[in-house]
N, C-alpha and C positions, 0 to 999 in steps of 0.2 A: 153832311160833312164826311160821311164814309168814303166818298170818292176823292176827297182832297188829300194833298200830299201832307205828310207830318210837318208839324211846326218846326222849322229850322232843321229838318231832317231827323228829328228826335220823336220817335213814335210814342215812347212812354210819356214825354212831356206833353205831346198833343192829346193823348188819352186823358191825362190829368186835367189839362185845360178844358177839354170837352166836358168831363164829368163836372168840373166846377161851374161851367156855363149852364149846364143842364140843371144843376142844383139851384142856382140862382133863378133860372127861368121857372122851375117848379114852385119855388117859394113865392116869387112875385105873382105867379098865376093864382096860387092858393089865396093870396092876400087881395086878389082882384086888381092888381097894379098892371099898368100898361107895359108892354115890351117894345123896345125900339123896332123890331121886325114887323110889328103890326101897324106902324104909323108911317106917314108920308116922310120919306127921307129928306132931311133938311128942315122940316117944319119945326115950329117952336115946341110942339108936343113931342116930336121925335128927339129934339135936343134935350128936353127935360127928362124924358124916359131913359135916354142914353146915359145921362149923368147920374141919375138915380141907380141905374143898373151897375155902373162902375163903382158907386159907393156900396152897393150891396155886395158885390165881389170883394171889395176891401174888407167889409164886415165879416164875411164868411172866412176869408183868409186870416183874419185877426181872431176868429173865434167869438165874435161878438154877436148879440142878438139884435134884431130891429126893435126898437122901443116905440115905434109909431104905429 
């Protein structure tokens, strides 16, 4: 992602979004959960992991912990 343009031209927002994504990636990896990037794009497994990833992002933004 280092070579990509900042999100909407906002480098600070891009850095925060990247840090949030990396936090969720780290948490999911530590829990042994799948990451969408590791699965076949468009597969049922990918869709499931992508939806779980979004829910995890929402939890981090809300300051909640994963109870599963």
